[in-house]
C-alpha positions in Angstrom: -35.6 -13.5 11.3 -32.1 -14.6 11.1 -31.0 -12.5 14.0 -32.6 -11.2 17.2 -33.5 -7.9 15.3 -35.0 -5.1 17.3 -36.4 -1.7 16.7 -36.9 1.3 19.1 -40.6 2.2 20.1 -41.0 6.0 20.6 -37.2 6.1 19.8 -36.2 4.9 23.2 -37.7 1.5 24.1 -35.9 -1.4 22.4 -38.2 -4.3 21.2 -37.2 -7.4 19.7 -39.2 -8.0 16.5 -41.5 -10.9 16.4 -40.8 -13.5 13.5 -43.9 -12.7 11.5 -44.1 -13.1 7.7 -44.8 -9.3 7.4 -41.8 -8.2 9.3 -39.6 -10.8 7.6 -40.7 -9.2 4.3 -39.9 -5.7 5.8 -36.3 -6.8 6.4 -35.8 -8.5 3.1 -32.7 -7.2 1.4 -33.8 -8.3 -2.0 -36.7 -6.0 -1.9 -34.8 -3.1 -0.2 -33.1 0.2 -1.4 -31.1 2.9 0.6 -32.6 6.4 -0.1 -29.9 9.0 0.8 -31.2 12.4 1.1 -29.4 15.7 0.4 -25.8 14.8 1.5 -24.4 17.6 -0.6 -22.1 20.6 0.0 -24.8 23.0 0.5 -25.7 21.2 3.8 -22.5 19.5 5.0 -19.6 21.3 3.3 -16.4 22.2 5.1 -16.7 26.0 4.2 -17.5 28.4 6.9 -20.6 29.7 5.2 -23.1 27.2 3.5 -26.4 27.8 1.8 -28.2 25.7 4.5 -25.8 24.4 7.2 -26.5 20.9 8.6 -23.6 20.5 10.9 -24.9 17.5 12.7 -25.3 15.8 9.3 -21.5 16.6 8.3 -20.4 14.6 11.4 -22.4 11.6 10.0 -20.5 11.4 6.5 -18.2 8.5 7.8 -21.4 6.7 9.0 -23.0 7.0 5.6 -19.8 5.9 3.9 -19.5 2.8 5.9 -23.2 1.8 5.9 -23.7 2.4 2.1 -20.5 0.3 1.4 -21.7 -2.6 3.4 -25.3 -2.4 1.9 -23.8 -2.7 -1.4 -21.7 -5.6 -0.4 -25.0 -7.5 0.2 -26.7 -6.3 -3.0 -28.7 -3.3 -1.7 -28.7 -0.4 -4.1 -28.1 3.2 -3.0 -30.3 6.0 -4.3 -28.9 9.4 -3.9 -31.8 12.1 -3.8 -30.9 15.6 -4.1 -32.7 18.9 -3.6 -31.9 20.3 -7.0 -33.3 23.7 -8.3 -32.9 25.4 -11.5 -30.3 28.1 -11.5 -31.8 31.5 -10.8 -34.4 30.4 -8.3 -37.4 30.0 -10.5 -38.3 26.8 -8.5 -38.5 28.7 -5.2 -37.0 32.0 -4.2 -37.6 33.7 -7.5 -40.9 32.1 -8.4 -43.3 34.3 -10.5 -46.3 33.2 -8.5 -48.0 36.5 -7.2 -48.7 34.9 -3.9 -47.0 32.4 -1.5 -43.8 32.7 -3.9 -41.2 31.1 -1.5 -41.1 27.6 0.1 -42.3 27.6 3.6 -39.1 26.6 5.0 -37.3 29.7 3.9 -39.6 32.0 5.6 -39.8 29.9 8.7 -35.9 29.6 9.0 -35.6 33.3 8.9 -37.5 33.4 12.3 -34.9 31.5 14.2 -31.6 31.5 12.1 -29.2 34.1 11.3 -29.6 36.0 8.0 -27.9 34.1 5.2 -27.6 35.6 1.8 -26.3 32.3 0.5 -29.5 30.5 1.2 -31.1 32.1 -1.9 -28.9 29.8 -4.1 -29.3 26.7 -2.0 -29.1 23.6 -4.4 -29.0 25.7 -7.6 -27.9 23.7 -10.5 -24.4 24.5 -11.8 -23.2 25.5 -8.3 -20.7 23.7 -6.0 -23.3 23.3 -3.5 -24.7 20.3 -5.3 -21.4 18.3 -4.9 -22.1 15.0 -3.1 -19.9 14.7 -0.1 -20.8 11.0 0.7 -18.9 8.3 -1.2 -20.7 7.1 -4.3 -20.4 4.4 -6.9 -21.6 5.9 -10.3 -21.5 2.4 -11.8 -23.8 0.9 -9.3 -25.7 3.8 -7.6 -28.8 5.7 -8.7 -29.6 9.4 -8.7 -32.8 11.3 -8.3 -32.0 15.1 -9.0 -35.5 16.7 -9.3 -36.4 17.1 -5.7 -37.7 20.7 -5.2 -39.3 20.6 -1.8 -38.7 18.4 1.5 -40.0 15.0 0.3 -37.8 12.9 -1.8 -40.9 12.0 -3.8 -41.9 15.5 -4.8 -41.7 16.2 -7.6 -39.4 13.5 -8.6 -39.5 10.1 -10.3 -38.3 8.2 -7.1 -41.5 6.1 -7.0 -41.1 5.2 -10.6 -37.6 4.2 -10.0 -38.5 2.0 -7.0 -41.1 0.3 -9.0 -38.6 -0.5 -11.7 -36.3 -2.0 -9.1 -39.0 -4.2 -7.5 -38.4 -2.5 -4.2 -40.8 -2.6 -1.4 -38.7 -1.5 1.5 -36.6 1.8 1.8 -34.0 2.7 4.4 -33.8 6.4 4.7 -30.5 8.0 5.4 -29.2 11.7 5.0 -30.4 15.0 6.5 -32.5 16.7 7.9 -34.2 14.0 10.1 -36.9 16.4 11.1 -37.5 17.9 7.7 -36.6 15.9 4.5 -36.2 12.5 6.1 -39.5 13.0 8.0 -41.4 14.2 5.0 -40.0 11.3 2.9 -41.0 8.8 5.5 -44.6 10.1 5.6 -44.9 10.1 1.8 -43.1 6.5 1.6 -45.7 5.2 4.2 -48.6 6.6 2.5 -47.5 4.9 -0.6 -47.3 1.7 1.4 -43.5 1.4 1.2 -42.0 -0.2 4.3 -39.8 2.4 6.1 -36.6 1.8 8.0 -34.6 4.7 9.6 -31.2 3.8 11.1 -31.2 6.4 13.9 -27.4 6.4 14.1 -26.9 7.6 10.6 -29.5 10.3 10.1 -29.2 13.9 11.6 -31.5 16.6 12.4 -31.4 20.4 13.3 -30.6 19.6 16.9 -30.9 16.6 19.2 -34.5 17.5 20.5 -35.7 17.9 16.9 -34.1 14.8 15.7 -35.6 12.7 18.6 -38.9 14.1 18.0 -38.8 13.2 14.4 -37.6 9.6 15.1 -40.4 9.3 17.7 -43.1 10.1 15.2 -41.5 7.6 12.6 -41.3 4.9 15.3 -44.8 5.3 16.1 -46.6 5.4 12.8 -44.3 5.3 9.9 -41.5 2.7 10.2 -38.8 0.9 12.1 -36.3 2.9 13.9 -33.1 0.8 14.3 -29.4 0.7 14.9 -27.6 0.3 11.6 -25.1 -2.5 12.8 -28.2 -4.6 13.8 -29.8 -4.1 10.5 -26.7 -4.9 8.7 -26.3 -8.1 10.8 -29.9 -9.2 9.7 -29.1 -8.4 6.0 -25.7 -10.2 6.2 -27.2 -13.3 7.9 -29.9 -13.5 5.2 -27.1 -13.5 2.4 -25.1 -16.2 4.4 -22.4 -13.7 4.9 -20.3 -12.8 7.8 -20.5 -9.2 9.1 -17.1 -7.5 9.4 -15.7 -7.9 12.8 -15.4 -4.2 13.3 -19.2 -4.0 13.9 -19.2 -6.9 16.6 -21.1 -5.6 19.7 -21.6 -2.1 18.1 -24.9 -0.3 18.3 -23.7 3.1 16.7 -21.8 2.8 13.5 -20.4 6.3 13.9 -18.1 4.9 16.7 -16.1 2.7 14.1 -16.6 4.5 11.0 -13.5 6.6 11.2 -13.1 10.3 10.3 -14.4 12.5 7.7 -12.2 11.7 4.6 -9.5 14.4 3.9 -10.7 16.9 1.3 -14.3 16.4 1.8 
């Protein structure tokens, strides 16, 4: 390790990572990509009515912007993965299967969320709901736009892309911590990718669900970290100075600024 890098066990107990070959590889920026999940308008738009609101994730837009920009600065690529369904709903709500037609989450959400007619067109191709609301660099970033269920690996070419990029480690950002992020973490770990989740960037349904997901990740799937500490390690490995704004900071949201105007 180049720094006193730490993670959170059970999402609450900080532990300085031992300087082992395996953990050093886990934190190698040259074998790392950021996988940003579903930070589009249907979840985090400013509108009063959204297809599937994720208000806690909207609050994290500035944190994503700052973190992603700093990752690019040390050569770590950003992959934007989006839930992206064919217009008309054949991939889900209007499937022609005679049984189990809809995705599980749609039926379950109706048990505890208010009725939302807009949800039928969540992530439909050709709608404004797929507008990415985190900053992006089309010349340098990558896009995976075939996600139809919770995991960023299903049914997408994310694994194919990661292989072509020679990536072993993925940093998961985006929403929901307790749904898509958690499902992606399981699929990544089951494929032997090393998982890192900055807990100050992801956002869940509520604090309890978010904490539970991070607890599970920290116990069996990957490293739950603070993003400034992770960036400090990456910058140190590249022989670069971390921006002074992050000195002594554990939660990047406290210095990332406001949601950009018009987003």
